[in-house]
C-alpha positions in Angstrom: 17.5 -210.7 -148.9 19.9 -208.2 -147.6 18.8 -205.0 -146.8 20.1 -201.6 -148.5 21.3 -203.5 -151.7 20.6 -199.9 -153.7 24.2 -198.6 -152.8 25.7 -201.6 -155.1 26.0 -201.5 -159.1 23.4 -203.6 -160.8 26.5 -206.2 -161.1 27.2 -206.4 -157.8 23.8 -206.8 -157.0 23.4 -209.8 -159.2 26.5 -211.2 -157.7 25.0 -210.7 -154.1 21.6 -212.2 -155.2 23.2 -215.3 -157.2 25.5 -216.2 -153.8 22.1 -215.7 -151.8 20.3 -218.1 -154.2 23.2 -220.8 -153.6 23.3 -220.5 -150.3 19.6 -220.9 -149.8 20.0 -224.3 -151.8 23.0 -225.4 -150.0 21.2 -225.1 -146.6 18.0 -225.8 -147.5 17.4 -229.0 -145.4 19.3 -227.6 -142.5 18.3 -225.5 -139.1 20.0 -223.7 -136.6 19.6 -224.4 -132.9 16.9 -221.4 -132.4 14.4 -223.6 -134.8 15.3 -221.0 -137.6 16.3 -221.9 -140.9 20.1 -222.2 -141.1 20.2 -219.5 -144.1 19.2 -216.6 -141.5 22.7 -217.0 -139.9 24.7 -216.2 -143.5 22.1 -213.6 -144.3 22.6 -212.1 -140.8 26.6 -212.2 -141.2 25.9 -210.7 -144.6 23.7 -207.6 -143.3 26.5 -207.0 -140.3 29.0 -206.7 -143.2 26.6 -204.5 -145.2 26.2 -202.2 -142.6 30.2 -201.5 -142.9 29.5 -200.9 -146.8 31.8 -203.5 -147.5 32.5 -204.7 -151.4 30.2 -207.3 -153.0 32.6 -209.8 -152.8 32.8 -209.9 -149.1 29.0 -210.0 -149.2 28.6 -212.8 -151.0 31.5 -214.8 -149.3 29.5 -213.9 -146.1 26.7 -215.6 -147.7 28.6 -218.6 -148.8 30.9 -218.8 -145.7 29.3 -221.9 -144.2 28.8 -223.9 -147.5 31.8 -225.6 -147.5 31.7 -227.0 -144.1 28.1 -227.6 -143.7 26.9 -228.9 -147.4 28.1 -230.7 -149.8 29.6 -227.9 -151.8 33.7 -228.0 -152.3 35.8 -224.6 -152.7 36.3 -225.8 -156.5 32.5 -225.7 -157.0 32.7 -222.3 -155.2 35.4 -221.0 -157.8 33.7 -222.4 -160.7 30.5 -220.5 -160.0 31.8 -217.1 -158.1 35.5 -216.8 -158.9 38.6 -217.5 -157.3 38.6 -214.3 -154.9 35.2 -215.3 -153.5 36.1 -218.9 -153.3 39.4 -217.8 -151.3 37.4 -216.1 -148.9 35.1 -218.8 -148.1 37.8 -221.4 -147.7 39.6 -219.1 -145.5 36.7 -218.3 -143.2 36.0 -222.5 -143.0 39.9 -223.0 -141.9 39.6 -220.6 -138.8 36.1 -222.8 -137.8 38.5 -224.4 -134.8 40.3 -221.7 -133.5 40.9 -221.6 -129.9 43.3 -220.0 -127.7 46.2 -222.1 -126.9 46.3 -222.7 -123.4 50.0 -224.3 -123.6 52.4 -225.3 -126.2 49.7 -228.0 -128.0 51.3 -228.2 -131.7 47.8 -228.8 -133.0 46.3 -225.1 -131.5 49.7 -223.6 -132.6 49.0 -224.6 -136.2 45.3 -223.3 -135.9 46.5 -220.2 -134.7 49.1 -219.9 -137.7 46.4 -220.5 -140.2 44.3 -217.7 -138.9 47.0 -215.3 -139.1 48.4 -216.3 -142.6 44.6 -216.0 -143.7 44.3 -212.6 -141.8 47.6 -211.2 -143.5 46.7 -212.7 -147.0 43.4 -211.0 -147.1 41.6 -209.2 -143.7 38.5 -209.8 -145.2 38.8 -213.2 -143.9 39.0 -212.2 -140.6 35.8 -209.4 -141.2 33.7 -212.3 -142.0 34.8 -214.2 -138.9 34.0 -211.5 -136.6 30.5 -210.9 -138.2 30.4 -214.9 -138.0 31.1 -214.6 -134.3 28.7 -211.7 -133.3 25.8 -213.1 -134.9 26.7 -216.5 -133.3 27.1 -214.9 -129.6 23.6 -212.9 -130.4 22.1 -216.4 -130.4 24.2 -218.4 -128.1 21.8 -218.6 -125.7 20.5 -221.5 -127.7 23.5 -223.3 -126.6 24.4 -225.9 -124.2 25.7 -224.6 -121.0 29.2 -225.7 -121.4 29.0 -224.7 -125.2 28.0 -221.6 -124.2 30.8 -221.0 -122.0 33.4 -222.3 -124.0 32.0 -220.3 -127.0 31.8 -217.0 -124.3 35.5 -217.6 -123.2 37.0 -218.0 -126.8 35.0 -214.4 -127.7 36.6 -212.6 -124.9 40.1 -214.5 -125.3 40.4 -213.8 -129.0 37.4 -212.2 -131.4 36.6 -209.3 -129.0 40.7 -208.5 -128.6 41.2 -208.7 -132.8 38.1 -206.5 -133.3 39.8 -203.9 -130.6 43.3 -204.5 -132.6 41.4 -203.7 -135.8 40.1 -200.5 -134.4 36.8 -201.9 -134.3 35.3 -200.3 -131.4 31.8 -201.2 -131.9 31.8 -204.4 -132.6 34.4 -205.1 -129.8 32.1 -203.7 -127.1 29.1 -205.9 -128.1 31.1 -209.0 -128.5 32.8 -208.3 -124.9 29.2 -207.5 -123.3 27.2 -210.7 -125.0 30.2 -213.0 -123.7 30.9 -211.5 -120.3 27.7 -212.7 -119.2 28.1 -215.9 -120.1 31.8 -216.3 -119.3 31.8 -214.5 -116.1 27.6 -214.8 -114.7 28.4 -214.0 -111.3 30.8 -211.1 -112.0 28.5 -209.9 -114.5 25.0 -210.0 -112.4 27.4 -208.3 -109.4 28.2 -205.1 -111.9 24.9 -204.7 -113.3 23.2 -204.4 -109.6 26.4 -202.3 -108.6 26.1 -199.9 -111.4 22.2 -199.9 -113.0 21.3 -197.0 -110.8 24.3 -195.2 -111.5 23.8 -195.7 -115.6 20.5 -194.3 -115.3 21.3 -191.1 -112.8 24.3 -190.0 -114.9 22.5 -190.6 -118.3 19.6 -188.5 -116.7 22.2 -185.5 -115.6 23.8 -185.6 -118.9 20.5 -185.1 -121.0 19.8 -182.1 -118.3 23.5 -180.6 -118.9 23.0 -180.9 -122.9 21.5 -177.7 -123.5 24.1 -175.9 -121.4 26.9 -177.4 -122.9 25.2 -176.3 -126.7 24.9 -172.8 -125.6 28.5 -172.8 -124.1 29.6 -173.9 -127.3 27.5 -172.1 -129.5 28.1 -169.0 -127.9 31.9 -169.6 -128.7 30.6 -170.2 -132.3 31.4 -174.0 -132.4 29.2 -175.9 -135.0 27.9 -179.1 -133.3 26.8 -182.2 -135.5 25.4 -184.4 -132.5 25.8 -184.4 -129.1 24.7 -187.5 -126.9 25.5 -189.5 -123.7 27.0 -192.8 -124.1 27.5 -195.6 -121.6 30.8 -197.7 -121.2 30.1 -201.0 -122.0 30.0 -203.5 -118.9 33.1 -205.7 -119.6 34.9 -202.8 -120.5 33.8 -201.2 -117.0 34.6 -204.2 -115.2 38.0 -204.3 -116.4 38.6 -200.9 -115.3 37.2 -201.5 -111.8 39.8 -204.0 -111.3 42.3 -201.2 -111.9 40.4 -199.2 -109.6 39.5 -201.7 -106.7 36.3 -202.2 -107.8 34.7 -198.9 -107.0 32.8 -197.5 -109.3 33.2 -194.0 -107.8 36.2 -194.0 -108.9 35.4 -194.4 -112.4 34.4 -191.0 -114.3 33.6 -192.2 -117.6 30.8 -194.5 -116.8 28.5 -192.2 -119.0 30.3 -189.7 -121.2 29.2 -186.7 -123.5 29.9 -187.3 -126.8 30.4 -184.4 -129.0 30.7 -184.4 -133.0 32.0 -181.8 -134.6 32.7 -180.9 -138.2 36.5 -180.8 -138.4 39.6 -180.9 -136.3 39.8 -177.1 -135.7 36.2 -177.4 -134.2 37.3 -180.1 -131.3 40.1 -178.2 -130.2 37.4 -175.0 -130.1 35.3 -177.1 -128.4 37.5 -178.1 -125.6 38.5 -174.3 -125.2 34.8 -173.4 -124.9 34.3 -176.3 -122.4 37.3 -175.3 -120.4 36.2 -172.0 -120.5 33.3 -172.8 -118.0 34.4 -176.0 -116.6 37.6 -176.8 -114.5 39.4 -180.0 -115.9 40.7 -182.5 -113.7 44.4 -181.9 -113.4 45.9 -185.0 -116.0 42.8 -185.8 -117.4 42.7 -184.1 -120.6 43.9 -186.9 -123.3 44.6 -185.8 -126.9 44.1 -188.9 -129.1 43.9 -186.8 -132.4 47.3 -185.4 -132.0 48.6 -189.2 -130.7 46.0 -191.4 -131.9 46.3 -195.1 -130.2 47.9 -198.1 -131.4 44.8 -199.2 -133.7 44.3 -195.4 -134.9 41.3 -194.5 -132.4 41.4 -190.4 -132.2 39.2 -188.5 -129.9 39.8 -185.7 -127.4 38.9 -186.8 -123.9 38.6 -184.2 -120.7 37.3 -185.0 -117.6 35.7 -181.9 -115.9 34.0 -180.8 -112.8 30.4 -180.1 -114.4 27.4 -178.9 -113.2 26.7 -179.0 -109.5 30.6 -180.4 -108.9 29.3 -183.6 -110.9 32.7 -184.9 -112.7 32.1 -185.5 -115.9 34.1 -187.1 -119.2 33.8 -185.2 -122.4 34.9 -187.0 -125.6 35.1 -184.6 -128.9 35.6 -186.0 -132.3 34.8 -185.0 -136.0 32.4 -187.5 -137.8 35.4 -189.1 -139.9 36.9 -190.0 -136.5 33.6 -191.7 -135.1 33.4 -193.7 -138.2 36.8 -195.4 -137.9 36.8 -195.5 -133.8 33.5 -197.7 -134.2 34.5 -199.6 -138.0 38.2 -199.4 -137.6 39.8 -201.1 -140.8 36.6 -201.3 -142.6 36.3 -197.5 -142.4 38.7 -197.1 -144.9 36.9 -199.9 -147.4 33.6 -198.1 -147.9 32.1 -199.1 -151.0 32.7 -196.6 -153.6 29.7 -195.5 -155.6 31.9 -196.1 -158.8 31.1 -199.9 -158.3 34.5 -200.5 -156.8 35.5 -201.3 -153.0 38.3 -199.0 -151.5 40.1 -202.1 -150.2 43.6 -200.9 -151.5 43.4 -197.9 -149.5 43.3 -199.5 -146.0 45.7 -198.5 -143.6 48.0 -201.5 -143.5 50.3 -200.0 -140.7 46.9 -200.8 -138.7 47.6 -204.6 -139.6 51.3 -204.5 -138.6 50.9 -206.4 -135.6 49.5 -209.5 -137.7 52.6 -209.5 -139.2 54.4 -209.5 -135.8 52.3 -212.1 -134.7 53.1 -214.4 -137.3 56.9 -213.9 -136.9 56.4 -215.0 -133.1 54.3 -217.9 -134.1 56.6 -218.8 -136.5 59.3 -219.5 -133.4 57.2 -220.4 -130.5 57.7 -223.4 -128.9 57.7 -223.7 -124.9 54.4 -223.1 -123.2 56.0 -219.9 -122.1 55.9 -218.6 -125.2 52.1 -218.9 -125.5 51.4 -217.1 -122.2 53.6 -214.4 -123.7 51.3 -214.4 -126.9 48.1 -213.8 -124.9 49.5 -210.9 -123.0 51.6 -209.6 -126.2 48.6 -209.7 -128.6 45.4 -210.0 -126.9 46.1 -207.5 -123.9 45.0 -203.9 -124.2 47.7 -201.9 -125.7 49.3 -198.6 -124.7 51.5 -196.6 -126.5 54.7 -194.9 -125.4 56.9 -192.1 -127.0 60.6 -191.9 -127.6 62.1 -188.8 -126.5 61.6 -187.4 -130.6 58.4 -188.0 -130.5 58.1 -191.6 -132.0 55.4 -194.1 -131.0 55.9 -197.4 -129.7 52.8 -199.8 -129.5 53.2 -201.8 -126.5 51.0 -204.4 -124.2 50.0 -203.1 -120.7 52.6 -203.9 -117.9 55.5 -203.6 -120.6 58.9 -202.1 -119.2 61.6 -199.9 -120.3 63.7 -203.2 -121.6 60.3 -203.8 -123.7 60.3 -200.7 -124.9 64.1 -200.8 -126.0 63.6 -204.4 -127.7 60.8 -203.2 -129.7 63.1 -200.4 -130.8 65.9 -202.7 -132.1 67.5 -205.5 -130.5 71.1 -203.9 -130.2 69.6 -201.2 -127.7 67.5 -203.7 -125.9 71.0 -205.8 -125.2 72.8 -202.3 -124.5 69.9 -201.1 -121.6 72.1 -200.0 -118.5 69.1 -197.9 -117.2 66.1 -195.6 -118.1 64.4 -192.4 -117.7 60.8 -191.9 -117.7 59.0 -188.8 -118.5 62.6 -187.0 -117.8 63.4 -188.9 -114.3 65.6 -191.8 -113.9 63.3 -195.3 -113.4 64.3 -199.1 -112.7 64.3 -200.9 -115.7 61.7 -203.4 -114.7 59.0 -200.5 -114.1 55.3 -200.7 -115.6 55.1 -198.2 -118.3 52.1 -196.1 -118.5 49.9 -194.8 -121.6 52.1 -191.3 -122.7 55.1 -192.2 -120.9 58.3 -190.4 -122.6 60.7 -193.1 -122.2 64.6 -192.5 -123.0 67.0 -195.7 -122.7 70.2 -195.2 -121.1 73.1 -197.5 -123.2 76.0 -199.3 -121.6 79.2 -199.9 -123.2 79.1 -203.7 -123.4 75.6 -205.2 -125.1 75.2 -207.6 -122.3 72.1 -208.5 -121.5 70.9 -210.0 -118.0 68.9 -213.6 -117.4 67.1 -211.3 -114.5 65.5 -209.5 -117.2 63.3 -212.5 -118.4 61.5 -212.6 -115.1 60.0 -208.9 -115.5 59.7 -208.5 -119.6 56.4 -208.7 -120.9 56.8 -208.8 -124.4 57.6 -212.3 -126.8 59.7 -209.7 -128.7 62.2 -208.9 -125.7 61.9 -212.8 -124.3 63.0 -214.3 -127.6 66.0 -211.5 -128.2 67.2 -211.9 -124.8 67.1 -216.0 -125.1 68.7 -215.7 -128.7 71.9 -213.5 -127.2 72.4 -216.3 -124.4 72.4 -218.9 -127.3 74.9 -217.5 -129.5 77.0 -217.0 -126.4 76.8 -220.7 -125.5 77.3 -221.6 -129.4 80.7 -219.4 -129.7 
C-alpha cells in the first residue's frame, strides 16, 4: 500500500484503502510491458501525489485513474462506490488519454486539447493526476517499442513538462524533461552529457570545498542557515540555455549552483549582503525573484559572484516556504491539513489564469497559423515585463512591445506608435527580455498595421489585429 498514510484521518485512510482494493480487483489480470502487475502503476501514481500531501480524494482517484479505460468499470459504478467527486476526477483523467500537441489545425486534435484544459479549469487536480501518471510512465518508458518511446518523449517535452512548469512544479518539470530528453533527442543528450559530465563533477566538488567558508561568512554576519547544498542544473534546461549561448558550457554560470535555505525573507537579504561583502557580484547578474516573482510564482534571490580562486558561481537564496512552492507549485497550496481536510480552496487561482487564457484561445482557434501561436504562447518559456507603474505582464520569450500592449488592452495595442524599453526609445518589433520596463507610445489614431502580424508572437495580439481589420471590412 501507499507509504505515509498515517498523515491522513482514519476516514480518509479507509477511503484510500477501499480505492486500492477496488483497483487491485479491476486490474487483477493485467500486466505492464515490464512484466509487473498493472496495479504497480496506479500505486506509483498515488504515491507521487501523496508525497505532495494532496487530499484523500485525489489519492483515491489516482489509484482508480485507469479503471474506466482499462477494465469493465464505468463512471456510474465509480460514482456509486466512491461518490461524484472521485468519479469526476477519474473521468477527467480518462478523457485526457489521447492528448497530443496539434501539428496543424486538425479539428480532432484541437478538440482533445479543449477537453484537457476545460477539465483543468474545473478542477486542476485532474492535471496533477495526469502529470503524475506521465511521470511514472516516463520512469518506465524504456519498456516501450522505439517508435512509441520517441512519440511519448516528444509529447512529454512539448506538453506535460511545460504544463508542470506553468503550474510552478519545478521538481516534476525537471525530471520529466530529463527523462524525455534522452529518448526524444538521444544524439543531443549523449553529446551534452559527454560535454559537461566532468564540469558537473568538478563544480560540485569545488562548491563542497567552498561550503564551509560560505557558512562561516554567513554565520559571522548573524545569518541562520537551515540548509546549504550544491544543485546541478537539469540536462534539458542546460541544453536549452546553451542554445542561447553558442553551445558553449563555459558561458553558463549555473551548471551547478549553491542553494542556501534561510528562515525568512529578512534573512534572504542579509545573506545576500554577507555574500557580496566577501565576493564581487557580476554586473547585471543579481536577480530578485522575491520582490518580483516569476509568472508561475517562483521566488528566490539569485546572485552570480566571483567566488574562491576567482571561480564564477551562482548562489540561490530562499526560505523553506519558497523552496517548497518552487518544487511543488500549485500543489504546495494544497498540503493535506491535519484536521482531515485539504486546503484546495486556498490555492492561488492567479497561477491558473493562463489556463483560462488558453481556453479563450482554443475557442477561437481555426487556422494552422494559430496552432503555431499556441506552441509559442502557452508552451514556451515565459518572461515577465513591467509597466512604468510596476505592474507585471506575463509573456512568452521573444514577445515584442506590441504583444505587451495587447496583453494590457486591445485599444492600447491598436494605438501603438512607438515604445520605450528601460527608458530608451526602441523599435516596436524589439525582442523583450525578462525584467524589461516597457512604455507604449500612443498615436492619435487606433490603427494597427498588417505588418505587425509578421513579428508579433502571442495569439492574443494576432487575434486582435485580425479582428480589427475584419471589422473594418464589414463597415
